[in-house]
C-alpha positions, 0 to 999 in steps of 0.5 A: 207467805206475806211479803212487803213492799215498801217503796218510798216516794216523792213528786211521783205523781206522773209515774206512780200509777205505772210502777203500781201496775207493774207490781199488780201484774207480778203479784197477780202471777206469784203464789205468795201474798204481798202488801204494798207499803208507800211512804209519801216523802211530803210530795207537793205534786198531788202524789198522795191524792194520786196513790189514794185513788189507785189504792181504791181501785186496785185489788192490793193490799195497801197502806199509805203513810203520808209524812208532813214534810220531805225529810229524804228517803231513809226518813221515808223508808223507816216510816214505811218499814215500820207500818210493814207486817210481812214475813219478809221486806223488800225495799223498793224504788218508785221509778222501777230502777227493778222490775218487781219479778226480781223480788223473786230473786231475792226470795230464791236466796232466802229459800235456797239458804234458810236461816243463813242471812238476815239481808239479801241485796240485788247487785245488777252486773250493770246500771244504766246510771250517770257517772256521779252516781257510779262514783258516789256508790263507789266511795260510799261502798269503800268508806262503808267497808272501813267504817264497819269492816263491810267485806269489800266484795259485798255490794251495797243498793236500795234494792233488797229484802230484809227479814221481819226480825231484822226490820224490828231491829232496825226500826229500833234505832231512833237516829235522827239522821239515819242512813240505810246502809250504815244502819244494816252494817251496823246491825248484822254482818249476815248479808248476802249479794244476789244478781239481779238485772237493773232497768232505766228508771222512770224518772232521772235521779233525784241525787245531785253531786251535792246531796251525795257529798252530803250523804257521804259526810253525814255517814262519816259525821254520824256513823264513825269516829274515824275523822276523829281519830285521823284528826288526832293521828295527824296532830301526833305526826305534826307535833313530832315533825315540829320537834325535829324542825325545832332540832333542825332549826337549834343546830342551824342556829349554832352552826350556820349550816346551810346558812345562818339564820339572821332572825333567830326564832322567826322561821320556827315560830312561823312554821309553827304557827302555819302548822298548828294554826291550820290544824286547829282550824280543821279540827275545830271545823270537824268537831263542830259537826259532831256537836250538832249531830249531837245536838240533834240526837240530844233534842230527840229529832223525829226520824219522821212525822206523819200527817195522814195514814190510810189502808185498803185489805182486799185480800184474805 
């Protein structure tokens, strides 16, 4: 069985050789056949040249896809997945947060329950990650449960194995803003977790607080109409409250209870202006983001743009 190890990478020239070396040790002791597909996401530190040197010396079947410019991890993943040929594809980080031998845990799940799953996601019992990463992951998991009706106990993760049939369906999505988790949940419900061991990566995470927040907002704007529904429901609720307030002001105007209104119409007018001005501005701001995303899709913004691609086939 051929298994594709898919690695997105960016500015990793200082440690990518250690990652490939760990994969070589694992592959040498495995009974399965492997290929390694790496997408260099527009690195500027010589990562692509380093990968070429490694590939020429390695016994691994390797394909290296170089993108023109840095578009982000998920764009690079989609580019690499489009060039896999294995029966299964494993998405693997370039910094060894998971040791390659944990691939066996994912594969065992497929073999133990054949035909049951399209995707198996590695779920570590404990992670050595920062507080902001943990908070971002928790928020994204809750959001995906709401948007896609995902079981709350199903954990997301970047270390996952997918069948070749599912990979083909996944890369059919031509969205200009790919997010791997939402695309998976949107495509299939046959997803499972398996316990794996997590280890400290070779470098600190590239995800900043701003990046995590941006990913959460993109998740909402690209894959969900829930914000629109909340805006609409909020507008209806405020309208009803305004009607009740107007009714109360009319009674107060005629009765003078609990105090007389000395400037008829002023209080209700100011209240209505404040409520609806805020609501309109908030709605326009969020709807404007939807318009921007729609324009990206209509303009057919490329998911990725390949500068060069080379392959080494050394195993028969």
